[in-house]
TORFIDREN-768790 format. One line per field, with one value per residue (C-alpha): residue number from 1; residue in one letter; x negated, y, z. Coordinates in steps of 0.05 Angstrom, whole numbers, plus 5000, padded with zeros to 4 digits. Layout:
# TORFIDREN-768790
seq <- c(NUM  ...)
type <- c(A  ...)
X <- c(X  ...)
Y <- c(Y  ...)
Z <- c(Z  ...)
This chain:
# TORFIDREN-768790
seq <- c(1  2  3  4  5  6  7  8  9  10  11  12  13  14  15  16  17  18  19  20  21  22  23  24  25  26  27  28  29  30  31  32  33  34  35  36  37  38  39  40  41  42  43  44  45  46  47  48  49  50  51  52  53  54  55  56  57  58  59  60  61  62  63  64  65  66  67  68  69  70  71  72  73  74  75  76  77  78  79  80  81  82  83  84  85  86  87  88  89  90  91  92  93  94  95  96  97  98  99  100  101  102  103  104  105  106  107  108  109  110  111  112  113  114  115  116  117  118  119  120  121  122  123  124  125  126  127  128  129  130  131  132  133  134  135  136  137  138  139  140  141  142  143  144  145  146  147  148  149  150  151  152  153  154  155  156  157  158  159  160  161  162  163  164  165  166  167  168  169  170  171  172  173  174  175  176  177  178  179  180  181  182  183  184  185  186  187  188  189  190  191  192  193  194  195  196  197  198  199  200  201  202  203  204  205  206  207  208  209  210  211  212  213  214  215  216  217  218  219  220  221  222  223  224  225  226  227  228  229  230  231  232  233  234  235  236  237  238  239  240  241  242  243  244  245  246  247  248  249  250  251  252  253  254  255  256  257  258  259  260  261  262  263  264  265  266  267  268  269  270  271  272  273  274  275  276  277  278  279  280  281  282  283  284  285  286  287  288  289  290  291  292  293  294  295  296  297  298  299  300  301  302  303  304  305  306  307  308  309  310  311  312  313  314  315  316  317  318  319  320  321  322  323  324  325  326  327  328  329  330  331  332  333  334  335  336  337  338  339  340  341  342  343  344  345  346  347  348  349  350  351  352  353  354  355  356  357  358  359  360  361  362  363  364  365  366  367  368  369  370  371  372  373  374  375  376  377  378  379  380  381  382  383  384  385  386  387  388  389  390  391  392  393  394  395  396  397  398  399  400  401  402  403  404  405  406  407  408  409  410  411  412  413  414  415  416  417  418  419  420  421  422  423  424  425  426  427  428  429  430  431  432  433  434  435  436  437  438  439  440  441  442  443  444  445  446  447  448  449  450  451  452  453  454  455  456  457  458  459  460  461  462  463  464  465  466  467  468  469  470  471  472  473  474  475  476  477  478  479  480  481  482  483  484  485  486  487  488  489  490  491  492  493  494  495  496  497  498  499  500  501  502  503  504  505  506  507  508  509  510  511  512  513  514  515  516  517  518  519  520  521  522  523  524  525  526  527  528  529  530  531  532  533  534  535  536  537  538  539  540  541  542  543  544  545  546  547  548  549  550  551  552  553  554  555  556  557  558  559  560  561  562  563  564  565  566  567  568  569  570  571  572  573  574  575  576  577  578  579  580  581  582  583  584  585  586  587  588  589)
type <- c(M  T  L  V  R  D  I  A  E  Y  R  R  E  E  N  Q  G  G  P  T  M  S  M  N  S  I  E  I  D  D  A  R  G  R  P  A  L  L  W  L  Y  P  V  L  I  G  F  A  V  A  L  I  V  L  Q  T  V  P  L  F  V  P  I  G  P  M  N  W  D  V  L  I  Y  Y  D  A  I  G  R  I  G  Q  G  Q  W  P  A  I  D  F  F  A  P  V  G  P  L  E  Y  F  L  A  A  F  S  N  W  L  F  A  D  A  Q  P  V  F  L  T  Q  W  I  W  L  P  V  T  V  P  V  M  A  L  I  L  W  D  V  A  A  G  G  R  G  K  L  A  F  W  L  L  A  P  W  M  L  F  T  L  L  P  F  N  G  I  S  F  Y  P  Y  P  G  T  D  G  F  G  I  Y  N  R  H  G  A  H  L  I  Y  L  V  A  V  S  V  L  F  V  R  G  P  V  I  Q  T  V  V  L  S  V  L  V  L  S  L  A  F  C  K  I  T  A  F  L  A  A  G  P  I  L  L  F  G  L  A  L  G  R  I  R  I  A  T  A  I  T  T  A  L  I  C  V  G  V  T  G  V  A  E  L  S  T  G  L  V  V  P  Y  V  Q  D  I  I  V  L  A  S  Q  N  T  D  A  L  L  P  R  F  L  T  A  A  S  M  H  F  N  V  F  G  A  G  G  L  L  A  V  V  L  L  I  A  A  V  S  G  N  A  A  A  G  G  R  R  G  G  S  P  L  A  R  L  I  D  A  D  W  F  W  V  G  L  L  L  V  C  G  L  F  Y  E  T  Q  N  T  G  S  Q  A  F  L  M  V  W  P  A  L  L  A  I  L  M  R  P  K  A  G  Y  G  R  Y  Q  A  V  I  L  V  L  I  G  F  T  V  V  P  N  V  S  S  V  M  H  K  A  A  R  A  I  A  V  A  P  G  Y  V  R  L  D  A  P  D  L  G  P  L  G  L  F  S  V  K  D  V  F  A  E  R  A  E  R  M  R  G  I  Y  I  S  H  R  D  T  F  E  A  I  A  E  T  E  A  L  P  S  F  L  L  Y  S  D  P  D  Y  Q  Y  L  L  L  E  E  M  Q  A  A  V  S  A  I  R  S  Y  E  L  R  T  K  R  R  F  E  R  V  L  N  L  D  F  A  N  P  F  P  Y  L  L  N  R  K  G  A  E  Y  V  A  I  G  A  D  P  S  R  A  V  P  K  L  D  D  K  T  R  D  A  V  A  Q  T  D  L  V  L  L  P  T  C  P  V  Q  H  A  R  N  V  L  L  E  H  Y  A  T  A  L  T  E  H  Q  R  I  T  L  T  P  C  F  D  A  Y  I  L  P  A  A  R)
X <- c(0672  0594  0580  0641  0613  0545  0561  0609  0550  0496  0557  0561  0483  0478  0539  0494  0437  0397  0344  0365  0342  0403  0426  0471  0410  0365  0305  0323  0289  0311  0318  0356  0425  0480  0438  0419  0486  0464  0419  0473  0535  0511  0489  0555  0600  0551  0556  0630  0634  0585  0634  0691  0653  0637  0713  0727  0678  0696  0642  0632  0597  0575  0628  0611  0639  0711  0721  0800  0798  0793  0865  0897  0899  0924  0977  0994  0980  1034  1087  1080  1093  1155  1178  1161  1122  1074  1100  1170  1175  1121  1076  0999  0937  0915  0945  0986  0939  0890  0938  0969  0898  0882  0958  0931  0861  0896  0939  0881  0831  0879  0824  0767  0723  0768  0702  0691  0756  0772  0702  0720  0790  0773  0738  0788  0792  0713  0682  0722  0708  0635  0633  0658  0607  0556  0581  0585  0508  0477  0504  0460  0400  0400  0392  0343  0391  0455  0420  0401  0466  0491  0448  0467  0539  0519  0480  0532  0592  0562  0542  0597  0553  0560  0506  0500  0503  0550  0518  0448  0471  0477  0543  0585  0619  0688  0695  0716  0728  0772  0728  0670  0723  0732  0658  0646  0706  0677  0611  0635  0675  0602  0573  0628  0619  0547  0528  0591  0590  0638  0709  0758  0719  0719  0788  0800  0749  0775  0845  0834  0789  0836  0898  0857  0828  0899  0924  0871  0856  0871  0808  0767  0813  0802  0724  0722  0762  0705  0666  0722  0735  0660  0656  0709  0686  0608  0637  0616  0687  0726  0788  0822  0799  0824  0893  0900  0875  0925  0979  0965  0962  1021  1059  1036  1053  1129  1138  1110  1166  1221  1213  1191  1208  1135  1109  1145  1144  1070  1067  1107  1063  0997  1030  1050  0975  0950  0992  0964  0892  0879  0853  0794  0765  0704  0682  0682  0635  0586  0590  0585  0524  0484  0496  0471  0423  0367  0400  0439  0375  0326  0378  0393  0320  0315  0371  0341  0270  0302  0336  0265  0240  0293  0289  0210  0229  0210  0249  0272  0301  0331  0373  0380  0333  0392  0443  0429  0383  0444  0480  0420  0412  0486  0491  0414  0394  0400  0472  0492  0447  0482  0551  0547  0518  0576  0629  0594  0598  0669  0690  0648  0688  0749  0711  0647  0604  0618  0576  0593  0522  0519  0555  0492  0453  0472  0442  0377  0368  0380  0318  0278  0295  0267  0185  0164  0118  0179  0183  0107  0082  0139  0142  0114  0158  0209  0198  0188  0245  0285  0258  0280  0351  0352  0315  0354  0423  0395  0344  0400  0453  0395  0366  0439  0449  0377  0397  0466  0445  0382  0423  0487  0458  0444  0515  0576  0644  0701  0752  0817  0854  0918  0883  0861  0816  0817  0781  0717  0682  0620  0583  0515  0522  0511  0574  0619  0601  0612  0680  0701  0669  0707  0774  0776  0766  0814  0868  0846  0829  0891  0908  0830  0838  0909  0877  0822  0881  0908  0848  0856  0788  0758  0731  0673  0657  0637  0689  0717  0644  0627  0620  0646  0711  0726  0714  0758  0813  0812  0809  0872  0908  0898  0918  0988  1002  0997  1040  1091  1102  1113  1158  1200  1197  1220  1277  1303  1296  1257  1231  1247  1206  1142  1105  1042  1029  0961  0916  0922  0975  0963  1018  1065  1013  0987  1065  1093  1142  1171  1131  1183  1202  1182  1127  1052  0998  0928  0964  0920  0967  0922  0922  0958  1030  1089  1138  1189  1252  1317  1304  1241  1274  1327  1287  1239  1301  1320  1256  1258  1183  1145  1077  1036  0962  0930  0862  0841  0903  0891  0914  0920  0964  1003  1020  1050  1086  1114  1120  1169  1197  1266  1276  1259  1318  1349  1281  1264  1191  1154  1085  1074  1000  0951  0930  0995  1062  1117  1186  1237  1308  1358  1382  1455  1443)
Y <- c(0441  0415  0454  0413  0348  0362  0385  0323  0277  0293  0297  0223  0218  0246  0203  0140  0165  0191  0237  0306  0370  0409  0439  0374  0332  0363  0320  0272  0300  0246  0171  0163  0188  0195  0185  0259  0274  0244  0316  0359  0343  0360  0428  0447  0419  0462  0522  0513  0507  0561  0615  0579  0589  0663  0676  0658  0711  0781  0815  0887  0907  0969  1001  1012  1045  1040  1005  1011  0956  0913  0943  0926  0855  0867  0905  0843  0797  0841  0840  0762  0753  0786  0744  0788  0759  0791  0809  0791  0842  0884  0907  0872  0903  0833  0760  0728  0681  0727  0749  0680  0656  0716  0706  0636  0654  0707  0652  0610  0666  0728  0754  0750  0805  0832  0841  0765  0743  0774  0753  0677  0671  0624  0569  0520  0520  0529  0482  0419  0440  0449  0380  0353  0389  0361  0291  0292  0326  0285  0220  0232  0231  0305  0321  0388  0412  0406  0436  0493  0505  0504  0556  0612  0602  0593  0661  0702  0673  0680  0761  0812  0856  0876  0876  0949  1005  1058  1095  1095  1081  1009  0981  0918  0926  0930  0954  0905  0843  0804  0822  0780  0725  0725  0725  0662  0626  0643  0620  0553  0552  0558  0503  0458  0470  0466  0407  0368  0310  0259  0276  0263  0305  0357  0357  0366  0421  0462  0456  0479  0534  0557  0563  0598  0644  0661  0672  0709  0770  0772  0798  0744  0691  0732  0732  0662  0644  0651  0601  0551  0558  0552  0495  0460  0481  0452  0387  0403  0397  0334  0346  0299  0337  0404  0379  0344  0408  0450  0406  0405  0480  0492  0440  0466  0542  0520  0481  0549  0593  0542  0534  0606  0650  0681  0673  0715  0780  0763  0769  0829  0865  0840  0876  0939  0940  0935  0985  1038  1017  1011  1079  1073  1008  1037  1084  1026  0982  1039  1053  0982  0970  1030  1016  0941  0954  0918  0854  0863  0899  0840  0781  0809  0815  0740  0720  0750  0720  0654  0659  0680  0612  0572  0593  0578  0513  0502  0439  0464  0531  0501  0454  0381  0345  0310  0348  0399  0459  0507  0460  0458  0534  0546  0501  0531  0573  0636  0628  0607  0660  0717  0689  0691  0760  0783  0758  0788  0854  0848  0827  0892  0933  0924  0910  0950  0941  0858  0798  0787  0767  0711  0675  0672  0633  0567  0581  0603  0547  0498  0533  0528  0454  0434  0427  0495  0464  0455  0538  0543  0607  0644  0604  0662  0712  0673  0661  0740  0754  0701  0738  0811  0774  0741  0781  0849  0820  0771  0827  0876  0839  0811  0882  0901  0845  0860  0929  0921  0870  0905  0965  0945  0941  1009  1031  1062  1015  1042  1050  1024  0975  0979  0969  0887  0865  0920  0960  0912  0965  1007  1072  1106  1152  1221  1198  1185  1261  1284  1254  1286  1355  1345  1322  1391  1422  1388  1403  1479  1493  1453  1506  1502  1428  1439  1490  1439  1391  1424  1428  1352  1348  1320  1350  1311  1268  1212  1224  1151  1124  1169  1120  1182  1191  1110  1111  1176  1139  1082  1130  1165  1100  1081  1151  1144  1073  1104  1163  1117  1070  1136  1160  1094  1100  1161  1165  1092  1071  1023  1039  0966  0992  1032  1058  1098  1149  1130  1083  1029  1014  0970  0997  0933  0890  0936  0949  0880  0914  0903  0945  0983  0937  0941  0996  0989  0966  0993  1051  1086  1134  1143  1066  1023  1060  1038  1086  1094  1053  1052  0987  1018  1092  1059  1013  1078  1115  1059  1060  1095  1108  1142  1169  1223  1221  1298  1289  1316  1338  1299  1304  1223  1234  1289  1248  1195  1248  1272  1200  1179  1256  1230  1178  1221  1277  1246  1246  1296  1311  1319  1326  1255  1269  1325  1280  1250  1274  1234  1229  1196  1176  1202  1139  1152  1133)
Z <- c(1596  1589  1647  1691  1671  1686  1752  1763  1736  1788  1843  1828  1828  1900  1921  1895  1932  1872  1875  1891  1923  1941  2005  2018  2010  2061  2081  2138  2199  2248  2231  2286  2265  2304  2368  2358  2392  2455  2466  2419  2453  2521  2496  2462  2523  2571  2531  2533  2609  2622  2587  2620  2685  2663  2658  2728  2758  2764  2728  2714  2650  2628  2581  2507  2446  2428  2488  2475  2425  2483  2509  2448  2461  2535  2503  2458  2526  2567  2510  2493  2570  2569  2509  2450  2395  2340  2270  2302  2356  2344  2289  2299  2261  2259  2258  2307  2328  2358  2405  2426  2441  2482  2520  2535  2557  2603  2631  2641  2668  2695  2727  2674  2648  2587  2534  2551  2556  2487  2454  2474  2458  2399  2437  2443  2362  2344  2398  2373  2301  2314  2341  2287  2243  2289  2283  2211  2207  2252  2219  2163  2204  2206  2284  2270  2220  2269  2322  2279  2254  2322  2354  2319  2326  2406  2399  2363  2406  2472  2466  2454  2409  2337  2287  2279  2332  2337  2397  2429  2494  2524  2533  2508  2441  2444  2382  2324  2367  2321  2264  2298  2310  2233  2220  2266  2231  2158  2185  2201  2136  2097  2147  2122  2051  2047  2094  2112  2070  2105  2068  2126  2172  2119  2105  2177  2195  2133  2153  2215  2188  2135  2182  2230  2182  2152  2227  2251  2198  2127  2106  2135  2101  2034  2044  2054  1988  1942  1991  1987  1910  1898  1940  1897  1825  1846  1878  1950  1962  1934  1893  1939  1999  1971  1960  2022  2056  2017  2031  2107  2109  2069  2114  2174  2153  2130  2199  2233  2185  2202  2280  2293  2234  2245  2175  2134  2178  2192  2107  2106  2159  2118  2053  2096  2119  2052  2020  2070  2066  1980  1975  2014  1983  1941  1992  2048  1998  2000  2075  2081  2042  2067  2141  2127  2078  2116  2115  2042  2013  2037  2022  1956  1931  1963  1921  1859  1877  1885  1815  1780  1824  1793  1724  1726  1741  1817  1840  1909  1887  1819  1861  1835  1789  1750  1706  1658  1668  1675  1725  1766  1759  1788  1846  1878  1936  1898  1880  1950  1981  1938  1944  2022  2017  1969  2017  2080  2046  2026  2097  2124  2078  2120  2185  2186  2245  2265  2251  2182  2154  2205  2148  2101  2155  2127  2058  2089  2134  2071  2047  2111  2121  2057  2038  2017  1962  1919  1917  1883  1885  1909  1979  2014  1994  2000  2077  2086  2055  2094  2163  2139  2122  2190  2244  2242  2261  2313  2347  2343  2382  2432  2442  2459  2506  2539  2554  2579  2629  2651  2667  2690  2763  2771  2737  2771  2779  2758  2821  2789  2834  2792  2730  2753  2705  2661  2713  2710  2674  2698  2663  2678  2734  2689  2641  2707  2726  2654  2652  2715  2688  2622  2657  2685  2617  2584  2639  2648  2570  2544  2488  2464  2447  2415  2372  2358  2341  2292  2254  2253  2281  2342  2394  2379  2316  2364  2413  2413  2423  2478  2545  2588  2537  2552  2627  2631  2594  2638  2702  2679  2660  2737  2760  2710  2741  2807  2786  2756  2818  2858  2810  2812  2887  2893  2845  2861  2787  2749  2676  2636  2573  2560  2503  2501  2447  2436  2401  2458  2502  2555  2607  2586  2615  2676  2698  2681  2633  2562  2512  2460  2407  2335  2341  2321  2370  2358  2332  2280  2246  2189  2174  2220  2233  2184  2167  2223  2201  2237  2275  2308  2321  2353  2399  2417  2434  2478  2511  2580  2590  2530  2556  2522  2543  2542  2564  2513  2463  2399  2326  2325  2389  2362  2295  2339  2382  2312  2280  2346  2353  2322  2371  2428  2424  2486  2529  2592  2581  2648  2673  2702  2717  2699  2641  2625  2601  2602  2562  2609  2587  2632  2683  2666  2591)
């Protein structure tokens, strides 16, 4: 109770304009106040307009590791276009708002490059939120601070690359797009908690962000939870703001459930996914920490140094000059740096390879914007550690972007007219040649890959990251679409529903048909495919075209075939193309 009273006391001191040194009291760097918006808003608006323009141009980009994550969105886009809804009509690996925003963006920009479109689907939410944040921050005469909150958000929103590498060759990161979206939203939450002062703006911003996180990706929502809870406990979020935000979120969620029936199925899907992923949590903590040790290690050491500086009585590192020593110690630099690092690490346990540690930047910026003398003899080591915490992710993303831009003009473009925007990819000539060579081997030595699949191994441990594999995948989808249309013309029948027994199924989008109801999209059989129930079995049994890719035969594809086998007893198996088998429901049924 003493600590709570102390925190409340120095919060009152802040509101009364007393002498403080916290993150919410960054030294005023621009006495003009809101006039700073005269140059900040044009930057924000120009940024948004530039991204809109880029989505109107059919740009070819180098294909990257696990590019098929992009195809998941187009599976959902095709389904939503046919009236199906995530959670209600099909099982989705992330929140429904991800796919509704993707469908909306596709409606606006039907020919946009897929990586760009999916990277930027949250702009209708994040741009207004950032505009409100800039309004509030600049109102306190903190124009430079506002700009340096805006700049990293623009950089990481713009570039479709992750903070770590999964493959040595240049290419866009198709992997983990929804993970990057969650990281951007959590970043805005951290900024709102640490720097937004106006109760009305903070209420609006947090309401939008909390709802967005909940319906974007549940692990992002959970990762943001401690930031919000400690923001409330330490007085950075007023109790009235918290109550109002909670009421708004509950109210909107209730209206969504009553009007659409979406919320309860979504929660049920979350429970199913959680039950299939609980066993691997500790190993994923170790994996995330090891993969991001350059950032997490430097940031953790920074938090320790800041704590030592605070205990040593340095005014800046210790937070506020008012209140008890314990109160000053908690609401201080070390705490927020450490908390945001831990939240980022937790987020990475389920989303290894995203831009999660972007969320640490607001706490680091608060340190950089204050007089360094307040940190005493620790100022030099603090600045060095901030550099080591910031530079790896920024340099990695910018380096990947520079390499992709540099090599793109010389890459071989995919020739796939039936894929529409999904054909806007290119690859290095040696990978195009390798894709063609491997295709021949996959076809002529199918029994070899059957034997490999039986061992539950992949032909290559990095198969899904290989550019030639992702390139061949799109080439064979082009061949399959062409073969399906030829088959329909030849037999004078039209397939109404389609299912692809693979991780990604863009065929509902490509063929403008319905997808099989109630099945999982992003079908990773090890963690994202629910048990087959009667409803799903009946839906698959009524699906008149079920595709099975075979270049190469893979264990995961065989598992999916076995998973749905009881629903395919009436289907006839044919060779659609050398790399696709098809299960076709007889027309007389």
